[in-house]
Structures are given as C-alpha cells and as structure tokens.
N, C-alpha and C positions, 0 to 999 in steps of 0.2 A: 502976136501970131501964135507963140507957143501955147499961151492960155487958151486961145480959140481952138487949136488943134486938140488940146487935152480935153476940152469940153465936148468936142465932137466924138472923141474916142469913148468917153464916159457914157454919152448918150447912146452910142452904138452898142456898147456893152449891156446897158440896161435894156435896150430894145431886144437884144438877142436873148437875154435871160428871161424876159417876160413872155408868157404864152397867151395869145388872144383867147377870149372865151369861145369855146367850141360852138359852132353854129347849131341852132336847134333843128331837130329833124323836120323835114318838110311835111311829114304826115305821121305824127306820133301815134295816132289811133291805129293806122294800118300796121305800123311797125310793131306795136305792142300786141295787136291781135295775132300777128304771125308767130309770135313766140309762145303762145299758150297752146299746150298740147294735151290730148287726153291722157297720155302716159304720165305727164307731170301731175295732173289732177288726180289720177288714180292712186298715185303715191300717198296723197293725203287721205283719200277714201279708205284705203287699206289700213292706214294708221287709226282712223276713227273707228273702223270696224273692230280692230284689235282692242281698242279701249272699251268699246261696248261689250265685247266678248268677255273681257276680264272683270266686268262690273254688272253682272246680272242682266246682260243683254240690252242695256240702254245707257244713255248719257244725259238723263233728265236733270233739271235744276235740283239743287240740294243733294246730289249724289256724288259719290267718288268718281263716277264716270264723267260727270260734267267737270269736276275739278281737274281731272286728268286731261280733258279736252282743252280747258283753259291753259294748262301748263304746256301742252303740245303747241298750240297756236302761238302763245307768247314766246316760247323758246325758238320756234322756227323763225319768227320775225326778228328776234334779237340776233340770231345767227346770221341773218341777212343784213345786219347793221342798223336796224331800226331801234329807236328808243320806244319802249313799250310800257303802257300803264294797264293795270287791271283793277279799275275802280270798283269798289263794293257799293251795293245799294240794298236798302231794306225793302222787303216786299211782303205782301199778305200771303199766307200759306193756308188760309181757311179760318173758320171760327169754331169756338167751342162753348159749351154750356149755355145757360140761359133758357128762357121760355118766352119768346116774343108773343105778346098778347095785346089785343085791343078789347077793352071792357066797355060795353055799351049797355046802359040801363041794367046793370047788375049781371050781364051775361058776357062771357068771354068768347071772343072770336079769334080765329087764326090770323096772323099777320106775318108776312115775310120781311125780314130785316134787310133792307136795301143798303142802308148806311153801315157798311161792314166795319168801318173804322170809328163810327160815331154812335155811341149808345145813349139811351136816356138816363137820367138820374136813377139811383137805386130804386126808388118808389115809382118811377115812371113820370110821364107828363100828364097832368090833368088840365084839360082846357075844352072849350067849345070848339066845334068844327065849322069852318066856313068855306064856301066855294066861290071861285071866280065867276064872273058873268059869262065868260067863254070857257067852257069846261076843260079845255086843254091846259090852260094856265101857263102858257109858254112865255108870256111877257107880262111885266107889271101892269101894263094897260089892260090886260085881259080881266083884271079885277074891277075895273071901272072905279067908282067912288067907294066901293065896299071896303070897310075897314077890316083888316085881318090881324092887326097887331095883337100879339099875345095869344093867338089862336093856332089851331092845327088846320092847315089848308088841305082841301080834298080836291084832287084833279083827276081827269081821266088819263089814259095811256097813249093818246094820239098827238101828232103834230110835232113833237120835238123830244129831245132826250130828257131823262130824269134830272140831269144837271141843270138844264135850262128851266125846267119846272121849279126846281128848288130855288134857283137864283131869283126867279120872278116872285116867288112866295116870300123869300127873305127880304127882298126889296120892299115889300109891303108890310113887313113886320112879323110874319109868321115865325113861330119857333118850333114847328114840326110840320111834316108833310106826309100825306097818305095818297098813294096812287092806286086808283081802281083799275084792275086789270084782270081779265079772264082769258089768258092766252089759249089758243087752239093747239092743234097738233104741231103747228109750225113754231110754237114758242111765242115769246113776247114780240110785239111789233118791232120791225127793223128800226134800229137807231135809238130805241128807248134806253137800252143799257150799253153804251159804247164801251170798248175795252178801257179798264182802269177808271170807270166813271166814279167809283166810290171814293177815289182819292180827292175828288172835287166837291164832295158833300160836306157841309159844315153844320147841318142840323140833323136830328133823327128823321129818317125817311123809311116808311114802311109801305108794303104793297098788300092790298086787300082784294078779296073777291067780291062778287055781286051780292052775296048774302050779307056780308058785313056792311056793304054800301047801302043795302036796303034798310038795315037796322039803323044806320046813321041818319037816313032820311026821315025816320019816324020819331026822331028825338031832337030837341034843341037844348038838352042839358049837357053838362061837361062829360067827356069820356076820358078814359085813362089809357094811355099808350105806353107799353113797356117793350123796349127793344134792348135786351140785355145780353145778347150773345157777344162774347169777347173775341177780338181778333187774335189770331196766332201769327206772329211775324217771324220771318227768317231772312237770310241774307244771300245774295248772289253776286256775280261779277260780270262785267263786260271786259273786253280786251280792245284797246285803242292804240294805234300807232300812226304817226304822220311823217311824211317826207320832211327832210331838213332844208329843202330848197323850195322855191316857188312862192308866189304871192299868198300870204296868209289872210288877205282880205277877200280872196276868191277861192275858198277851200272846196275842193271836190270831195265830198264825203261818200264813201262806198261801204255798204254794209251787208251782212248776212247773219242769220241767227245761228248760234252755236249749240244750243240745247236740242235734245230730241224729246219726243213724247215718252211717257213712262213705259209704254208698251213696245218700244221700238229702238233699234240701234241708230236710226235716223241717218242712214247713209245718203239717201236722196234728200230727205227732209231733216236737216238741211246741210248735211255734209257736202253735197254737191255745190251749193252756193259758197260754203266756206272754202272748199278746194279751189274754186275759181278765183275768189278774192285773194287767197294766199299766193296763187301762182301769178296773179297780176302784180301783187306787191313785190314778189321776188323779181319779176321781169323789169319792173319800173325802178326798183332799188331805192335806197334811202335818200339819195341826192341826185335825182334825175335832172336833166337839162330841159325843164319844162317851165312854162310861165306861171303855173298855179300850183299851190300845195295840194297834196292828196292825202286824205285821212282814211284809214281803214278801221272799220269797227266790226266787232263780232259780239252779237247781243246775247246776253243771258236772259232766261225766263221769257222767251217769246211764246212758249207753249202755255204760259200762265199770264194771260192778259197783256202780252207785249210789254212787260214791265221793264225789261232792260232798255229798250229804245225810248220808252216813255219817260223813265227816270232820267235818262241822259238828256233829253230835250228840256225837261223841267229844270235841270241843274245848270243850264246855260244862261249866262247873263245876256241882256239884249244885244250888246255889241258882238258877243261870241256867236249868237244866233244869226245876226246880220252878216257875219263873215262867211257863213256857209253859202256857197253859190248854188249848190244843188245837192240832192241826195239820190244815189242810185242803190237799188235794193235787188238782190239776187237770191231767189228762193226756189229750190226744186228744179234743177237744170237737167237732171238725168232721168226723168220719169220714163218708165218702161214702155208705155204706149203714148209717146210724147206728142204734145202740141207745141207750137212755137208762138208764144204770146209776148206782146209788149203791153205794159200797163197803159191804160187808156187816158193818157194825159190830154189829148185833144177832145175828149168826150164825144167821139163820133159813134161809139157803140151805145147800147142801151145803158143809160146812166144808173148808178146805184142811188136809190132815193135817200140813203143815209149820207151821201156826199153830193150835195147840189153843185151843179156846174160852176156857179158863181164862186164857190169856195176853193176851186182847184187853182193853185198858184200859177201866175204867169211864168212861162218858161217850161212848164210840164209838157206842153204840146211839142215843143222843139226837141225835148229829150226823146219823146216817142218817135219822132221823125228820124232822129239820128240812129236809134236802134233798129227801127223798121227798115231804114235805108240799107244798113249793113246786111240784114237778113235777106232782103230782096236781091242784092247784088251777089250774095252767096248762094242764090238759087232756091231759097225757101220763102214762100209767101207768108208773112206773119199775120196774126189776128189780134184783135183787141181783147185784153182781159180787163173787165170793169174794175175800177178802183174800189178798194175795200177798207172797212174800218178794222179788219182783223189781220192786218199785215204790218210789219215794222215801219213801213214808210208813213203810216197814218199819223204818228205823232209829229213828223216833220211837215206833212201836208197841213195839218191843223194849225201849225205854227207859221205857215206862210212860205215854207221852203219848197221850191220846185222839185218834183219827184218823178222818178221813172225807174224802169227795171224790166226784168225778164223772168219768165217761168215756163216750164214745160207742162204745168198743170198738176192737179192733185186728184181729188175724189170726183171732180166733174166728169161726166161721160162724153166720150168723143162722138160727135154726130156723123151721119153718113157723109155729109159734105166735107167735114174735116178729115175723115178717113180717106176720101178721094184726093184731098189736097196734100195730106202728109203721110199717107199709108197708115198701117196699124189697124186696130180692131174697132169698128163702129159699135156703139152701145156699151163699150167697156170703159172703165175709168182711165184717165190719163196715167194715173199711178195706182194700179190695183193693190199695191203694197203699202199704201198710205197709212201711217201710224200703226203698223203691225210689225210683228217680229220678222216678216219677210223683207223689210226695207233694208237689204244688205248690199254689200259691194257686188254680189253676183247678179243683182237685179237692176243694174244701172244701164240705161241705153247709152252706149258709148258715142254714137253719132250725135245724139242730141246734146250730150255733155260737151263734146268737142266744139260744135257749132255755137251753142249758146255761151260757152266760156269765152270763145274768141270774140263774140259780139259784145260781151260785157267788157272785155279788154279794150275793144275799139272805142266804146263810149268813154271809158275812163281816160284813155289817151287823148281822145278828141277834146274833152273838156279840160284836161290838164294843160293842153296847148292853148286853148282859148275858150272863154265862156261868152264870146261875142258872136255876132253874125245872125243869120236867119233862124238858126236853131239854138240860139243862145238864150241866156237867162238875164233877168234884170241886173244892172250894174250895182256896185256896192252902195253908191250914193242914193239909189232908189229903193233900198231895202229898209223897211221900217217894221220889223216883225214883232217887236214888243207888244204892239197893239193887238196882235192875234191871240194873246194869252188871256 
C-alpha cells in the first residue's frame, strides 16, 4: 500500500510540473492581421529612407545602401530571436569589350550577343546555317528530318522563349543559334527573353536583323559568328530566416525584394513590402504555436533580372523545393494613388501570354481567394493583377510552387472604373513616383499600406495554421517539382 501511495504522489507531482501544450489559436490569420499597424511598418520605412539618404539616395544592388539594408533587416530579425542567414550569390553586372559580328560572304553584319555568359571561341564559330521546317524552332520536332548537327541554327522570334529555341536546336546537334528579330517600338516579343534567360543558354546565341537574315538566305557557304563580349560578374545577398517551430514539410515562404532601383530610395518599391514582412515576422515570432514553419526571405537584385529569387530557387534541392507549400510575394503596398490587387492565381483576368494558364501551379487560385476574401470583408473590392515574368514569384511559379500576393500597383494607370471603385486619380499611375527620387517615406499612402499589410499577415497566419481546405495547396506527397526544372 505504501508503494502504491508513493507512486500516486510521484505521478501527481509529475503531472503538476508538466504544462500542457498551449492550444493553437482558433484563427491565427485574423489574430496576426490585427497586430500589423501602419505605425509599425512606418518605423521600417523611415529607417530605409535614412539608409538611402546616407548613400547617394538609393539602396541599389552592389551599393553601400543595399549592404546597409541587408544589415538592418538581418539585425532586426536576430533581435526578435530568429536565426538569420545572408547567403551570397553571383550575378551578371553587364558585359564589356568584344565586337560581336556575323560574317557572311566576306561582309560583316551586326549581331547582338544574347548568350551573355557564353562566348564563341576566340576566332568565332565557322559553320553553315540551317533552318527548321517550322521557323519558330521551339521543339526538336520543328526541324523534321533536317540534320543540324555541327551547324548554326537560324530561327524566328515567335512562339516561345530563346531558351526553348536553343534547347530544341541543341537537341538536334546545333552548336550555335541565331534568332531573327526586328522588334518594333514595343521591344522584343513578349516571352522571348524571360528574366535570367541567359543563365540557361549553353551555346553561343546571337540576334540578327532582317538585313543579315536576307544575306544568309542568299548563301549556302559557311559563315563566321563571333560573340566575344565578356561577362562582368558581381555578388549580392539575400536575407533568409525561418521559424523554429512548425512542420518543415509545409513551409510557408514569404518574400519581398530588398533592393531599390539605382534612381530611387525605394521606400514604396519595395520598402513597403519589406516593412510588412518584417512586422509579420515580429508578430509571429521565432517559435509560434502554428502547424507549419514560416520562412521569410528578402531578395537582393530584383531590379537586375530577379536574380536573388531566381538564384535561390536554382540552389534548392528537389526535396527542399517540394517542402515549400506556397510562396507569398508582397511588392509595393503603399502606392500613392493605390489600387488593391491580388495576383491572378485563378486566371480569371486577361492572361499574360508569357504565362499560359496550364503552367500556373495548382493552389494559386486558392491563395488568391484567401487574399481577396480578406480584402472584401475589410470593405475593399480587390481586382486581379495578371501574373508576370518580371516579379520575384516567377521563379517559384516556373518551378511548380503555388504563388500569390498583393500590390497597390506601379506605373500602370488607374482607369475611370478603378477610380470610382477605390477613389484616387483616374488616368494617373498607381505610383507616380515609381523608380524616381520621389519614392520617399513622405509619398506613401498610409491607408493602403495598413490594409494591404494586414491582408498579407492574414494570409501568412492562415497558411501557417493549415495548408489544407478549399483554399489550400497540394499536400507534400503530391509535390514533384524537380520535373519542372
């Protein structure tokens, strides 16, 4: 009996000393949204403005202003208890020297070097030129039975990206590629040169005009292609921090670009997104009582071909990529003449031809519904922003990760209908200060920043709580993203 009584007392003592795991909040999204304030975000905006003021008016990649921005964000997160990494990556900073030339029948023609990281041998490539049966040359089948091995393939600028054209030509044995393009006032066809395309080119690729193309058609003798401009490389950094609790097989990744353009302090573009993400991280804390891990990323070199986010995705192993449940991107939340846009994950707006609907990852529509639902209940009717190849989420989209996010708009002009819907000035840009010295803390729309910052927090908290349900994303076992690369 004494032994039994002792055991009961020991069990009672252990029970009294152990504390049960606290219950998870009923609605983490709502709770988190309620903690995000304009005052909190303005604290970060003022700091980023101070950094720009002390560094020639900008925080662009490769400058002391950008380095100071990295240090500020990293230290803020460390002070909140996060483990923080600032991984470096190498990026292209332009080309120098050389004289790219296409020599046809003894006459030199101008050629633009598209393969910025891939040059020809010192004396160039000498070979015959051959064309696919279908001029676009987007697939190996476009060449039919025509042999291209050891030749320079010549294609037009329609149908697909220069990367697809190169891959098809390489598959058939070509060791060089020429793209015939005569862009009008709008530039090259949409999708021909997606951001960071040159990182995927493995053979010399040049772009020629109609005069050089006509000369090629008049000869069947070998030509000489010289692409000898050398790449100039530099380095930049991202900032990455992740919660220490939550399921790491369902990571909710939240991002904003940290760099400004070279002509701007970048307080709206994109200090506003950075400020929102920092406040969400501070409110959530490093060890939240949430089901899923949350990772916060601040991208370098967005203004230079999205290289920070692109390099990050390229560096992930297949299982690391599959562990990302979704990506949320927040860019320009305080535009002076604001719109209230959700990225068009359900493809109900006019689609961007560069992003076919079939390529939009499953789950993106649900993310849009989550964000739009919050805005509607907050009294603001949202609109679709077509998906773009020129935003940080594109690398994730291309890899098969569901994406979504918010923006108040940039250089696009507000329509009469939008002005009636949201107030503001019809016919004027959403952000009249876009990429100018006027993009300062004094030109932020406080109401837009407050509402969109809270909406961003709602989405983060919602998916930190669960990635299932009607607005959920594919489960871990159904993610096979290595095949997207």
